[in-house]
DSSP file (Angstrom, degrees, kcal/mol; ACC not computed):
  #  RESIDUE AA STRUCTURE BP1 BP2  ACC     N-H-->O    O-->H-N    N-H-->O    O-->H-N    TCO  KAPPA ALPHA  PHI   PSI    X-CA   Y-CA   Z-CA
    1    1 A M    >         0   0    0      0, 0.0     3,-1.8     0, 0.0    83,-0.0   0.000 360.0 360.0 360.0  64.1   18.0   11.0   26.7
    2    2 A S  T 3   +     0   0    0      1,-0.3     0, 0.0     3,-0.0     0, 0.0   0.754 360.0  56.6 -62.4 -25.3   15.3   13.2   28.1
    3    3 A D  T 3  S+     0   0    0     50,-0.1     2,-0.5     2,-0.0    51,-0.5   0.390  85.1 100.2 -90.4   9.3   15.2   15.5   25.1
    4    4 A L  E <   -A   53   0A   0     -3,-1.8     2,-0.5    49,-0.1    49,-0.2  -0.842  58.7-159.2 -97.5 124.2   14.4   12.6   22.7
    5    5 A H  E     -A   52   0A   0     47,-3.6    47,-2.7    -2,-0.5     2,-0.4  -0.906   4.7-160.9-106.2 122.1   10.8   12.3   21.8
    6    6 A M  E     +A   51   0A   0     -2,-0.5     2,-0.3    45,-0.2    45,-0.2  -0.872  21.9 151.5-105.6 137.1    9.6    8.9   20.4
    7    7 A R  E     -A   50   0A   0     43,-2.1    43,-3.5    -2,-0.4     2,-0.3  -0.970  45.2 -99.1-153.9 167.4    6.4    8.5   18.5
    8    8 A C  E     -A   49   0A   0     -2,-0.3    41,-0.2    41,-0.2    38,-0.1  -0.722  45.4-113.2 -90.4 138.6    4.7    6.4   15.8
    9    9 A A        -     0   0    0     39,-3.0     2,-0.2    -2,-0.3    39,-0.2  -0.319  29.6-156.7 -68.4 153.5    4.7    7.8   12.3
   10   10 A T    >   -     0   0    0     36,-0.0     3,-1.9     1,-0.0     4,-0.4  -0.746  36.4 -95.3-119.3 173.9    1.5    8.9   10.7
   11   11 A L  G >  S+     0   0    0      1,-0.3     3,-0.9    -2,-0.2     4,-0.3   0.764 122.5  62.5 -63.2 -22.8    0.6    9.3    7.2
   12   12 A A  G 3  S+     0   0    0      1,-0.2     4,-0.3     2,-0.1    -1,-0.3   0.657  99.0  58.9 -69.5 -15.8    1.5   13.0    7.3
   13   13 A D  G <> S+     0   0    0     -3,-1.9     4,-2.6     1,-0.1     3,-0.3   0.589  76.8  96.0 -88.2 -10.2    5.1   12.0    8.1
   14   14 A I  H <> S+     0   0    0     -3,-0.9     4,-2.8    -4,-0.4     5,-0.3   0.915  83.7  46.0 -55.6 -60.7    5.7    9.9    4.9
   15   15 A D  H  > S+     0   0    0     -4,-0.3     4,-2.4     1,-0.2    -1,-0.2   0.877 116.1  45.3 -53.9 -42.9    7.4   12.6    2.8
   16   16 A S  H  > S+     0   0    0     -4,-0.3     4,-3.0    -3,-0.3    -1,-0.2   0.891 111.8  52.8 -70.6 -36.0    9.8   13.7    5.6
   17   17 A V  H  X S+     0   0    0     -4,-2.6     4,-3.1     2,-0.2     5,-0.2   0.965 110.0  47.7 -64.1 -48.6   10.6   10.1    6.5
   18   18 A L  H  X S+     0   0    0     -4,-2.8     4,-1.9    -5,-0.2    -2,-0.2   0.901 112.7  49.3 -57.6 -43.3   11.5    9.4    2.8
   19   19 A R  H  X S+     0   0    0     -4,-2.4     4,-1.6    -5,-0.3    -1,-0.2   0.946 111.9  50.2 -57.2 -51.8   13.7   12.5    2.7
   20   20 A F  H  X S+     0   0    0     -4,-3.0     4,-3.6     1,-0.2     5,-0.4   0.914 107.8  51.4 -51.0 -50.1   15.3   11.4    6.0
   21   21 A W  H  X S+     0   0    0     -4,-3.1     4,-1.5     1,-0.2    -1,-0.2   0.903 104.4  57.8 -61.3 -38.9   16.0    7.9    4.6
   22   22 A R  H  < S+     0   0    0     -4,-1.9    -1,-0.2    -5,-0.2    -2,-0.2   0.910 119.0  31.3 -58.4 -37.6   17.7    9.4    1.6
   23   23 A E  H  < S+     0   0    0     -4,-1.6    -2,-0.2    -3,-0.2    -1,-0.2   0.809 132.3  27.6 -87.2 -30.5   20.1   11.2    3.8
   24   24 A A  H  < S+     0   0    0     -4,-3.6    53,-0.4    -5,-0.2    -3,-0.2   0.817 101.2  79.0-104.6 -32.5   20.5    8.9    6.9
   25   25 A A  S  < S-     0   0    0     -4,-1.5     2,-0.4    -5,-0.4    51,-0.1  -0.467  70.4-126.9 -87.7 150.3   19.9    5.4    5.7
   26   26 A E  S    S-     0   0    0     -2,-0.2    85,-0.1    88,-0.0    48,-0.1  -0.797  72.4 -10.2 -90.7 131.7   22.2    3.0    4.0
   27   27 A G  S    S-     0   0    0     -2,-0.4     2,-0.3    -5,-0.1    -2,-0.1  -0.005  79.6 -97.8  74.6 175.1   21.0    1.5    0.8
   28   28 A T        -     0   0    0      3,-0.0     2,-0.3    -6,-0.0    -2,-0.0  -0.908  21.6-142.7-132.8 162.7   17.4    1.5   -0.5
   29   29 A S    >   -     0   0    0     -2,-0.3     3,-1.8     1,-0.1    -2,-0.0  -0.883  27.8-118.4-124.2 153.1   14.4   -0.8   -0.5
   30   30 A I  T 3  S+     0   0    0     -2,-0.3     6,-0.1     1,-0.3    -1,-0.1   0.753 116.7  56.1 -59.6 -25.2   11.9   -1.5   -3.1
   31   31 A S  T 3  S+     0   0    0      1,-0.1     2,-2.3     5,-0.1    -1,-0.3   0.311  71.8 113.8 -92.5   3.7    9.3   -0.2   -0.6
   32   32 A D    <   +     0   0    0     -3,-1.8     2,-0.3     4,-0.1    -1,-0.1  -0.384  57.7  87.9 -76.9  63.0   11.0    3.2   -0.2
   33   33 A D  S  > S-     0   0    0     -2,-2.3     4,-2.4     1,-0.0     5,-0.3  -0.915  92.9 -93.0-144.9 176.6    8.2    5.2   -1.7
   34   34 A H  H  > S+     0   0    0     -2,-0.3     4,-2.5     1,-0.2     5,-0.2   0.884 123.8  48.1 -60.2 -39.7    5.0    6.9   -0.7
   35   35 A D  H  > S+     0   0    0      2,-0.2     4,-2.5     1,-0.2    -1,-0.2   0.909 111.9  49.6 -69.3 -40.0    2.8    3.9   -1.5
   36   36 A G  H  > S+     0   0    0      2,-0.2     4,-1.9     1,-0.2    -2,-0.2   0.932 116.6  41.3 -63.7 -46.1    5.2    1.5    0.4
   37   37 A V  H  X S+     0   0    0     -4,-2.4     4,-2.9     1,-0.2     5,-0.2   0.916 112.0  55.4 -66.7 -43.8    5.3    3.6    3.5
   38   38 A S  H  X S+     0   0    0     -4,-2.5     4,-2.5    -5,-0.3     5,-0.2   0.900 107.1  49.0 -57.2 -46.0    1.7    4.4    3.4
   39   39 A R  H  X S+     0   0    0     -4,-2.5     4,-2.8     2,-0.2     5,-0.3   0.925 110.6  53.5 -61.9 -40.9    0.7    0.7    3.3
   40   40 A L  H  X S+     0   0    0     -4,-1.9     4,-2.6     1,-0.2     7,-0.2   0.964 112.7  40.8 -56.5 -55.4    3.0    0.1    6.3
   41   41 A I  H  < S+     0   0    0     -4,-2.9    -1,-0.2     1,-0.2    -2,-0.2   0.851 116.4  50.1 -60.8 -35.8    1.4    2.8    8.4
   42   42 A T  H  < S+     0   0    0     -4,-2.5    -2,-0.2    -5,-0.2    -1,-0.2   0.950 116.0  40.9 -71.9 -46.4   -2.1    1.9    7.3
   43   43 A R  H  < S+     0   0    0     -4,-2.8    -2,-0.2     1,-0.3    -3,-0.2   0.877 136.4  13.8 -72.9 -36.8   -1.6   -1.9    8.1
   44   44 A D    ><  -     0   0    0     -4,-2.6     3,-2.0    -5,-0.3     4,-0.5  -0.754  64.5-173.3-139.1  89.5    0.3   -1.3   11.4
   45   45 A P  T 3  S+     0   0    0      0, 0.0    -4,-0.1     0, 0.0    -3,-0.1   0.567  86.3  49.2 -64.5  -7.3    0.2    2.2   12.7
   46   46 A E  T 3  S+     0   0    0      1,-0.1    17,-0.1   -38,-0.1    -5,-0.1   0.376  88.4  85.6-109.8   3.0    2.7    1.5   15.4
   47   47 A A  S <  S+     0   0    0     -3,-2.0    16,-3.1    -7,-0.2     2,-0.8   0.883  77.6  63.5 -74.3 -39.7    5.4   -0.2   13.3
   48   48 A L  E    S- B   0  62A   0     -4,-0.5   -39,-3.0    14,-0.2     2,-0.4  -0.768  72.5-166.6 -95.8 106.6    7.3    2.8   12.1
   49   49 A L  E     -AB   8  61A   0     12,-2.8    12,-1.6    -2,-0.8     2,-0.4  -0.782   2.0-160.8 -96.6 137.2    8.9    4.6   15.1
   50   50 A L  E     -AB   7  60A   0    -43,-3.5   -43,-2.1    -2,-0.4     2,-0.5  -0.946   5.8-154.8-118.5 137.6   10.3    8.1   14.8
   51   51 A A  E     -AB   6  59A   0      8,-2.8     7,-2.8    -2,-0.4     8,-1.4  -0.970  19.7-175.4-110.8 127.5   12.8    9.7   17.2
   52   52 A E  E     -AB   5  57A   0    -47,-2.7   -47,-3.6    -2,-0.5     2,-0.4  -0.916  17.9-164.2-124.4 146.6   12.7   13.5   17.3
   53   53 A R  E >  S-AB   4  56A   0      3,-2.2     3,-1.6    -2,-0.3   -49,-0.1  -0.978  83.7 -17.0-131.5 119.7   14.7   16.1   19.0
   54   54 A D  T 3  S-     0   0    0    -51,-0.5    -1,-0.1    -2,-0.4     3,-0.1   0.896 130.2 -52.8  51.3  48.6   13.4   19.7   19.3
   55   55 A G  T 3  S+     0   0    0      1,-0.2     2,-0.4   -50,-0.0    -1,-0.3   0.451 112.8 122.9  75.2  -1.8   10.8   18.7   16.4
   56   56 A L  E <   -B   53   0A   0     -3,-1.6    -3,-2.2     2,-0.0     2,-0.5  -0.796  67.8-122.5 -97.5 135.5   13.6   17.5   14.2
   57   57 A L  E     +B   52   0A   0     -2,-0.4    -5,-0.2    -5,-0.2     3,-0.1  -0.639  42.5 160.2 -76.5 120.5   13.5   13.9   12.9
   58   58 A V  E     +     0   0A   0     -7,-2.8    20,-1.9    -2,-0.5     2,-0.3   0.448  57.4  14.8-121.0  -7.9   16.8   12.3   14.0
   59   59 A G  E     -BC  51  77A   0     -8,-1.4    -8,-2.8    18,-0.2    -1,-0.3  -0.974  53.3-170.6-168.1 153.2   16.1    8.5   13.8
   60   60 A T  E     +BC  50  76A   0     16,-2.3    16,-2.4    -2,-0.3     2,-0.3  -0.961   4.9 174.5-141.4 159.4   13.8    5.9   12.5
   61   61 A V  E     -B   49   0A   0    -12,-1.6   -12,-2.8    -2,-0.3     2,-0.5  -0.912  23.3-137.9-161.0 144.2   13.1    2.2   12.9
   62   62 A I  E     -BC  48  73A   0     11,-3.7    11,-2.0    -2,-0.3     2,-0.7  -0.922  14.5-170.7-105.0 122.9   10.5   -0.2   11.6
   63   63 A A  E     - C   0  72A   0    -16,-3.1     2,-0.4    -2,-0.5     9,-0.2  -0.808  14.9-178.3-108.0  85.4    9.3   -2.7   14.1
   64   64 A G  E     + C   0  71A   0      7,-2.8     7,-3.5    -2,-0.7     2,-0.4  -0.708   8.8 179.4 -97.4 137.8    7.2   -5.1   12.1
   65   65 A F  E     - C   0  70A   0     -2,-0.4     5,-0.2     5,-0.2    -2,-0.0  -0.985  13.9-179.3-137.0 126.8    5.4   -8.1   13.7
   66   66 A D        -     0   0    0      3,-1.3     4,-0.1    -2,-0.4    -1,-0.1   0.162  63.8 -93.9-109.0  15.0    3.2  -10.5   11.7
   67   67 A G  S    S+     0   0    0      2,-0.3     3,-0.1     1,-0.1    -2,-0.0   0.264 121.9  49.7  92.4 -13.0    2.2  -12.6   14.8
   68   68 A W  S    S+     0   0    0      1,-0.4     2,-0.3    35,-0.0    36,-0.3   0.650 110.9  28.7-123.7 -51.0    5.0  -15.0   14.2
   69   69 A R        -     0   0    0     34,-0.1    -3,-1.3    35,-0.1     2,-0.6  -0.898  61.2-139.7-121.5 148.1    8.4  -13.1   13.7
   70   70 A C  E     -Cd  65 106A   0     35,-1.1    37,-2.7    -2,-0.3     2,-0.4  -0.929  28.4-171.5-102.8 122.5    9.6   -9.7   14.9
   71   71 A S  E     -Cd  64 107A   0     -7,-3.5    -7,-2.8    -2,-0.6     2,-0.5  -0.959  10.8-158.3-123.0 134.7   11.4   -8.0   12.1
   72   72 A V  E     +Cd  63 108A   0     35,-3.6    37,-1.7    -2,-0.4     2,-0.3  -0.928  20.7 162.8-114.1 125.8   13.5   -4.8   12.4
   73   73 A Y  E     +C   62   0A   0    -11,-2.0   -11,-3.7    -2,-0.5     3,-0.1  -0.901  50.7  23.4-133.0 161.6   14.2   -2.7    9.4
   74   74 A R  E     +     0   0A   0     -2,-0.3     2,-0.7   -13,-0.2    -1,-0.1   0.823  59.2 173.5  54.1  43.9   15.4    0.9    8.6
   75   75 A L  E     +     0   0A   0    -14,-0.2     2,-0.3    -3,-0.1   -14,-0.2  -0.740  21.5 160.8 -71.5 117.0   17.2    1.6   11.9
   76   76 A A  E     -C   60   0A   0    -16,-2.4   -16,-2.3    -2,-0.7     2,-0.4  -0.991  27.8-171.3-146.1 139.2   18.7    5.0   10.8
   77   77 A V  E     -C   59   0A   0    -53,-0.4   -18,-0.2    -2,-0.3     5,-0.1  -0.987  37.9-103.6-129.8 136.8   20.1    7.9   12.7
   78   78 A H    >   -     0   0    0    -20,-1.9     3,-2.5    -2,-0.4     4,-0.4  -0.311  32.3-120.8 -60.6 136.8   21.0   11.2   11.0
   79   79 A P  G >  S+     0   0    0      0, 0.0     3,-0.9     0, 0.0    -1,-0.1   0.814 111.8  56.1 -50.7 -37.1   24.8   11.5   10.6
   80   80 A R  G 3  S+     0   0    0      1,-0.2    -2,-0.1     0, 0.0   -22,-0.0   0.572 111.5  43.9 -73.3  -8.0   25.0   14.6   12.7
   81   81 A F  G X  S+     0   0    0     -3,-2.5     3,-0.7   -23,-0.1     5,-0.4   0.192  83.7 125.7-120.6  12.9   23.2   12.8   15.7
   82   82 A R  T <   +     0   0    0     -3,-0.9    -4,-0.0    -4,-0.4     0, 0.0  -0.355  63.8  31.0 -72.3 156.6   25.1    9.5   15.7
   83   83 A R  T 3  S+     0   0    0      1,-0.1    -1,-0.2    -2,-0.0    -2,-0.0   0.726  90.7 103.9  66.8  23.1   26.8    8.2   18.8
   84   84 A Q  S <  S-     0   0    0     -3,-0.7    -2,-0.1   -83,-0.0    -1,-0.1   0.264 100.3 -97.1-115.2   8.4   24.3    9.9   21.1
   85   85 A G  S  > S+     0   0    0      3,-0.0     4,-2.5    -4,-0.0     5,-0.2   0.478  87.1 124.8  91.6   2.7   22.2    7.0   22.1
   86   86 A I  H  > S+     0   0    0     -5,-0.4     4,-2.5     2,-0.2     5,-0.2   0.914  75.8  47.5 -65.1 -44.8   19.4    7.5   19.6
   87   87 A S  H  > S+     0   0    0      1,-0.2     4,-3.0     2,-0.2     5,-0.2   0.897 111.8  51.6 -61.4 -39.4   19.8    3.9   18.1
   88   88 A T  H  > S+     0   0    0      2,-0.2     4,-1.9     1,-0.2    -2,-0.2   0.936 110.8  46.6 -66.7 -42.5   19.8    2.4   21.5
   89   89 A A  H  X S+     0   0    0     -4,-2.5     4,-2.2     2,-0.2    -2,-0.2   0.897 114.2  49.8 -63.2 -39.5   16.6    4.4   22.5
   90   90 A L  H  X S+     0   0    0     -4,-2.5     4,-2.3     1,-0.2    -2,-0.2   0.937 111.0  46.9 -66.6 -42.2   15.0    3.2   19.2
   91   91 A L  H  X S+     0   0    0     -4,-3.0     4,-2.7     1,-0.2    -1,-0.2   0.873 109.1  54.5 -71.5 -29.3   15.9   -0.4   19.7
   92   92 A A  H  X S+     0   0    0     -4,-1.9     4,-2.2    -5,-0.2    -1,-0.2   0.905 109.6  48.5 -65.8 -38.3   14.6   -0.3   23.4
   93   93 A A  H  X S+     0   0    0     -4,-2.2     4,-1.9     2,-0.2    -2,-0.2   0.872 113.1  49.8 -69.2 -34.8   11.2    1.0   22.0
   94   94 A V  H  X S+     0   0    0     -4,-2.3     4,-2.7     2,-0.2    -2,-0.2   0.977 112.3  44.9 -59.5 -59.0   11.4   -1.8   19.4
   95   95 A E  H  X S+     0   0    0     -4,-2.7     4,-2.4     1,-0.2    -2,-0.2   0.848 111.4  52.4 -57.5 -42.3   12.1   -4.4   22.0
   96   96 A E  H  X S+     0   0    0     -4,-2.2     4,-2.1    -5,-0.2    -1,-0.2   0.916 110.9  50.0 -63.3 -42.6    9.4   -3.1   24.3
   97   97 A R  H  X S+     0   0    0     -4,-1.9     4,-1.1     2,-0.2    -2,-0.2   0.934 111.9  46.4 -61.3 -48.7    6.8   -3.3   21.4
   98   98 A F  H  X>S+     0   0    0     -4,-2.7     5,-2.7     1,-0.2     4,-0.5   0.893 110.7  51.6 -69.4 -35.9    7.7   -6.8   20.5
   99   99 A S  H ><5S+     0   0    0     -4,-2.4     3,-1.5     1,-0.2    -1,-0.2   0.930 108.4  51.6 -66.3 -41.4    7.6   -8.0   24.1
  100  100 A A  H 3<5S+     0   0    0     -4,-2.1    -1,-0.2     1,-0.3    -2,-0.2   0.747 110.3  50.6 -61.7 -25.0    4.2   -6.5   24.6
  101  101 A L  H 3<5S-     0   0    0     -4,-1.1    -1,-0.3    -3,-0.4    -2,-0.2   0.516 122.5-105.5 -90.0  -7.5    3.0   -8.3   21.5
  102  102 A G  T <<5 +     0   0    0     -3,-1.5    -3,-0.2    -4,-0.5    -2,-0.1   0.541  62.2 163.1  89.6   8.5    4.4  -11.6   22.6
  103  103 A G      < -     0   0    0     -5,-2.7    -1,-0.2    -6,-0.2     3,-0.1  -0.194  23.9-167.0 -55.6 146.4    7.4  -11.6   20.3
  104  104 A R        +     0   0    0      1,-0.4     2,-0.3   -36,-0.3    -1,-0.1   0.734  67.0  11.1-109.7 -31.8   10.3  -14.1   21.1
  105  105 A R        -     0   0    0     -7,-0.1   -35,-1.1     2,-0.0     2,-0.4  -0.993  64.4-135.0-153.7 138.6   13.1  -13.0   19.0
  106  106 A A  E     -d   70   0A   0     -2,-0.3     2,-0.5   -37,-0.1   -35,-0.2  -0.826  14.5-158.4 -99.9 135.0   13.9   -9.9   16.8
  107  107 A D  E     -d   71   0A   0    -37,-2.7   -35,-3.6    -2,-0.4     2,-0.4  -0.919   9.6-163.0-106.6 132.2   15.4  -10.3   13.3
  108  108 A A  E     -d   72   0A   0     -2,-0.5     2,-0.6   -37,-0.2   -35,-0.2  -0.960  15.3-137.8-119.8 142.0   17.3   -7.4   11.8
  109  109 A M        +     0   0    0    -37,-1.7     2,-0.4    -2,-0.4   -35,-0.2  -0.882  29.5 177.7 -92.2 121.9   18.3   -6.8    8.1
  110  110 A V        -     0   0    0     -2,-0.6    -2,-0.0   -37,-0.1   -37,-0.0  -0.984  31.4-116.6-132.0 118.7   21.7   -5.5    8.0
  111  111 A L    >   -     0   0    0     -2,-0.4     3,-0.9     1,-0.1     7,-0.2  -0.283  19.0-135.1 -56.1 135.8   23.6   -4.7    4.8
  112  112 A E  T 3  S+     0   0    0      1,-0.2    -1,-0.1     6,-0.0     6,-0.1   0.861 103.4  49.6 -60.2 -38.9   26.6   -6.9    4.4
  113  113 A A  T 3  S+     0   0    0      1,-0.1     2,-1.5     2,-0.0    -1,-0.2   0.598  87.5  93.0 -76.1 -15.8   28.8   -3.8    3.3
  114  114 A N    <>  +     0   0    0     -3,-0.9     4,-1.9     1,-0.2     3,-0.3  -0.594  45.0 166.1 -92.3  82.2   27.7   -1.7    6.2
  115  115 A E  H  > S+     0   0    0     -2,-1.5     4,-1.9     1,-0.2    -1,-0.2   0.821  73.7  57.2 -65.9 -34.5   30.3   -2.4    8.8
  116  116 A R  H  > S+     0   0    0      1,-0.2     4,-1.8     2,-0.2    -1,-0.2   0.899 108.2  49.4 -64.2 -36.1   29.4    0.6   11.0
  117  117 A A  H  > S+     0   0    0     -3,-0.3     4,-3.0     1,-0.2     5,-0.3   0.923 108.1  54.1 -64.2 -44.0   25.8   -0.9   11.3
  118  118 A Q  H  X S+     0   0    0     -4,-1.9     4,-1.9     1,-0.2    -1,-0.2   0.864 108.2  48.0 -65.8 -32.4   27.1   -4.3   12.1
  119  119 A Y  H  X S+     0   0    0     -4,-1.9     4,-2.6     2,-0.2    -1,-0.2   0.886 112.3  50.8 -68.8 -37.6   29.2   -2.9   15.0
  120  120 A A  H  X S+     0   0    0     -4,-1.8     4,-1.5     2,-0.2    -2,-0.2   0.932 111.7  45.7 -66.3 -45.3   26.1   -1.0   16.2
  121  121 A W  H  <>S+     0   0    0     -4,-3.0     5,-2.4     2,-0.2     4,-0.3   0.897 112.7  51.6 -64.6 -39.7   23.9   -4.1   16.1
  122  122 A A  H ><5S+     0   0    0     -4,-1.9     3,-2.0    -5,-0.3    -2,-0.2   0.945 108.9  50.5 -64.5 -46.0   26.6   -6.2   17.8
  123  123 A A  H 3<5S+     0   0    0     -4,-2.6    -1,-0.2     1,-0.3    -2,-0.2   0.808 104.7  58.3 -64.1 -26.0   26.8   -3.6   20.6
  124  124 A A  T 3<5S-     0   0    0     -4,-1.5    -1,-0.3    -5,-0.2    -2,-0.2   0.464 126.7-100.7 -75.8  -6.9   23.0   -3.7   21.0
  125  125 A G  T < 5S+     0   0    0     -3,-2.0     2,-0.2     1,-0.3    -3,-0.2   0.555  81.3 129.7  95.2   9.7   23.3   -7.5   21.8
  126  126 A Y      < -     0   0    0     -5,-2.4     2,-0.3    -6,-0.2    -1,-0.3  -0.663  38.9-160.6 -92.4 152.4   22.3   -8.8   18.3
  127  127 A H        -     0   0    0     -2,-0.2     2,-0.3     2,-0.0    -5,-0.0  -0.954  21.2-106.5-135.0 155.0   24.5  -11.5   16.6
  128  128 A R        -     0   0    0     -2,-0.3     2,-0.7   -10,-0.0   -10,-0.0  -0.584  19.2-152.1 -80.4 136.9   24.8  -12.6   13.1
  129  129 A E    >   -     0   0    0     -2,-0.3     3,-1.4     1,-0.1    -1,-0.0  -0.883  12.8-178.0-112.9  96.7   23.4  -16.0   11.9
  130  130 A D  T 3  S+     0   0    0     -2,-0.7    -1,-0.1     1,-0.3    -2,-0.0   0.656  72.1  73.3 -72.3 -16.5   25.5  -17.1    9.0
  131  131 A H  T 3  S+     0   0    0      2,-0.0     2,-0.3     0, 0.0    -1,-0.3   0.541  88.3  71.1 -80.5   2.2   23.5  -20.2    8.4
  132  132 A W    <   -     0   0    0     -3,-1.4     2,-0.4     2,-0.0    -3,-0.0  -0.836  60.4-168.9-109.0 149.7   20.6  -18.3    6.9
  133  133 A R        -     0   0    0     -2,-0.3     2,-0.4     2,-0.0    -3,-0.0  -0.996  24.2-119.9-134.7 144.1   20.5  -16.6    3.6
  134  134 A R        -     0   0    0     -2,-0.4     2,-0.5     2,-0.0    -2,-0.0  -0.651  24.2-164.3 -83.8 129.5   17.8  -14.2    2.4
  135  135 A W        -     0   0    0     -2,-0.4     2,-0.3     2,-0.0    -2,-0.0  -0.962  12.9-176.0-113.4 134.7   15.9  -15.2   -0.7
  136  136 A I        -     0   0    0     -2,-0.5    -2,-0.0     2,-0.0     0, 0.0  -0.925  22.6-175.4-131.4 154.1   13.8  -12.6   -2.5
  137  137 A K        -     0   0    0     -2,-0.3     2,-0.1     2,-0.0    -2,-0.0  -0.796  23.4-143.7-143.9  98.5   11.5  -12.3   -5.5
  138  138 A P        -     0   0    0      0, 0.0     2,-0.4     0, 0.0    -2,-0.0  -0.392  20.2-127.0 -63.5 140.5   10.3   -8.7   -6.3
  139  139 A F        -     0   0    0     -2,-0.1     2,-0.5     2,-0.0    -2,-0.0  -0.723  13.9-128.4 -86.8 136.4    6.7   -8.6   -7.5
  140  140 A Q              0   0    0     -2,-0.4    -1,-0.0     1,-0.1     0, 0.0  -0.780 360.0 360.0 -84.1 123.0    5.9   -6.9  -10.8
  141  141 A H              0   0    0     -2,-0.5    -1,-0.1     0, 0.0    -2,-0.0   0.355 360.0 360.0-115.5 360.0    3.1   -4.3  -10.4
């Protein structure tokens, strides 16, 4: 995929990333706002990876590492560019980042109802662990 350019997001990319997620990502997150993405980029400038083709944002992924766990969020490819190897390239970049940081295993959050994503993750070598359940508690600000 020689015409695909990968780079880390900057603060200047936040608005375009949020617009992209509204069009390309499934579901929403409590952190899908300017402040949430700004905190991510400020705390870990290499966590939000962007895939661009001819200057157009075509894919994203968040590769968060806290020193203990490698977490993957917001793997999204624009609908017009799916099935062209973009998610594969993004996940390769994620795995390279995690390996360089000493990570041992990546965990991905995948919506239960998003069957297309489940197939994509399985094709990338990930598997579902049914013995875990996610427990959440939103903070009031």
